[in-house]
N, C-alpha and C positions, 0 to 999 in steps of 0.2 A: 092470308099473307100476312107476313109482319111488316112493320113500318119501313125497315131498311133490308128487306129479305135479299136484295142484290148483293150484299156483303157477305153473304154464306158461299162456301165453296159450290161450284157447280154442280156436283154431285149430290148435294143436299136440298136441292131446289125441288119444289113439287112442279108438278106439271103445268100448273097454271103461272106458277112464279117464272119458270123457263120460258114460257112462251112470252110472258110480260117483259123479260129482260131484252127482247129485239128493240133496236133503237129506231126500227123503221127507215133506214138508209137507202135500202132497195140494191145495195152493192152486189150482194150475194145473188140477185135474180138477173145479173149480166152475163151474157154469154161470155165464154173465156176459151182461148185457143191455146192448145198445147204443142209446142214445139216436140215432133216425134223423136229428134236426135238428142236434144238437151233436157227434154222434159219441163223446160221452163213454161210457166203459165203467163199468157198474155191478155189483158184485159180488152175488153171492147165496149163501145157505147150502145150496144145492142141489148134491148130488156127483153125478158122473157114474155110470151104473149099474154100470160096471165099478170103480169104487173101492172098495176094501175101506176103510170108514170107521173102523176100529179101527187098523189098521197104515198106513192112508193111501198104499197102494201099490194100482197097478193088478192087478186080478185077471187079466188077460189082457193083459199088455203087448205080447207079442209079436203076438197077433192083434187087437190092439184096433181097427185101422181097418176090419175086416170088421163090426164091431159098432158102432162109432162112427165113421162116414166123415170127419167133420169133427175128428176129433182132431188136433191139431197134434204133427208131428214136430218137436221143436226142433232147430235147426241153430246153429252158432257166428255164422253170417251174420244169423240172425233174431234173436238176443238184443237188439241194440240197439234193433230196430224195433218189438218187441212191448210196447207201454206197460201192458198188462195182467199181464206177468210180475211177481209179488209183489215188493216193495222187499226181502225178505228171501232171495229166490231166490239159490242158489248161483251159478247161470249168469248171472244178472244182476250180481251182486256182482263175480265174477271178471271179466265183460266190462267192468265199470268200473275194473277194476284194484284192487279192495278184497279184504281178507283175508276168509277164511271165518269165522264168528262161532264162539265157544267152544261153542256147542250143536250145530254141525255134527257129525255122527258122524265125519268124517274126522279132525276136531280131538279131539272128546271121547273117541271110541274106543265110542260107545254109540248105537245107533240110536234109544234111548228119550230122548235128551236133547232132540230137536226136540220132543217130546210134552212132556216136564217143564218146557220154557221157555215152553210156550203158543204156540210157533209154527205148529204143525200144526192141522189142522182137526179132528182127533179130539174128538169130544164135543160139537160143534155144528153139525153138518150133518144133514140129511134125503136119502134117496135120490129120484133123479128119479122113480122109480116110485110114490112116495108124496107127493109134492109138489104136484102141481097147477100152477097157473100161477105162473111164475116172478116175476111182478111182486108176488106177496104174499110172496116171501122175499128180498127186498132186504137187505143187510146194512149197518149203520152203522160198519164197521170197516175198516181198510186190510187189504188183500190183500198 
């Protein structure tokens, strides 16, 4: 990996660079609800059963599809098409040609800055095993 690999276009990133671009916010691992009539996506505070809600990282990233078959494997081609990707998502930002924010660990040098900046889901989610009906967990914040 080059020193500032994240400045390259998404399609030019190696697999290792692609994986390293993730900011570790955990927002993509929250359940969403789609309104069947309008197609609008609503966020919830319900985390995937595989999300470590403190580190905001998947506990079984390599094997996640076996446990969560509908888990999305993000690709460079999908980034501009997935409207539910968080506005702060490093993949979205770089896909739009924008720089990474100061709180991103590749810029700050610390995996904690995403949490310190209040960007991650740390501290405000519940596990899907405890949640019950998703409709009771809609959130009033932008993902």
